[in-house]
Steps between C-alpha positions, in 0.01 A plus 500: 500500500697180560604387845873444550438292812584130489207258503387427856593131483863605442521725807629378834280512811666812637421696185143369508459627858633840391238510224228391743601796718412722203155340477573263211229232519656285229827490698303402810327220310836373371651517851201306635515243218868447564507495882162372620564129431810477720345733756198270536726195534709665772190610688343153475818349646444716808122480522266220396190720506420600140275784615784661694738450207251666264450793741873546544557490124234767447632720783857460378433609144276783616787619720739469204269713284468763770860504626708429190643851524655412836705214352868590540635204306861441415594839647474340845601149396144372459319323222147537376416137577649534848290811556187317381570205729560729799158657443336158465670353807391792714145480363497129586604574858227766518244249372608247764464765769151594381392137491657424839251730665201330338580133455757227531825540309481411131619155399871475436631433155553140394837390633553192284486693173791548264766751606392861478625703208692730734666199664615378159618850409679528833670167442610616156626840613636418844757241426805367671521472874218747572259315272598166654452641850154638409391170350614315816284713730190339647189617310362696797829692533523561125141637496586757767820606323316521169230725645738723694797517265368438148156655546624772738226448757529598865483248784136591559407475131681167474312373806166596347594358161614165639239482777764483774558690822757781467727328751507187286592706195786664691623165628487339156677797341774479763533122456513539121778757527698275736462200268597714198801643684621151600451368149699787351800480736 
């Protein structure tokens, strides 16, 4: 009996997640092959501790395997890669919380590295006045907006992720919104 399904490398990530939900290991392997490189880069930009990055990667893909059936996808305006990143970002915050009870915070990611892939993607997709306003924000304000708006993290999660007090996160978010509003008027 011949399969009428397209080869896995031709399927988009959402379809791969749907197949993973049905227990398809080959689809999971393809999803991992396709998404793990950028996932590791994004995690390393937020955490310089390779052990934490490795743990978060493992926890993320384990959660994907177990919870793929819960992925709502385009029906609620989401994407598979966005769903994966949300899982990873929350796992990273959890890892920071676990480590905070036992040791000093993990080293921050290198700040003098090349622009992050998501920053380049943001610059390419958010053009015009909004893109210009985002690029003009001070790095500490842009980090808070990125975590809260792009990554969808709460104030508390952002505070843990960036190693800042919650009050500082709130203040920076407010300042970023004011600067953005002024730049756009």
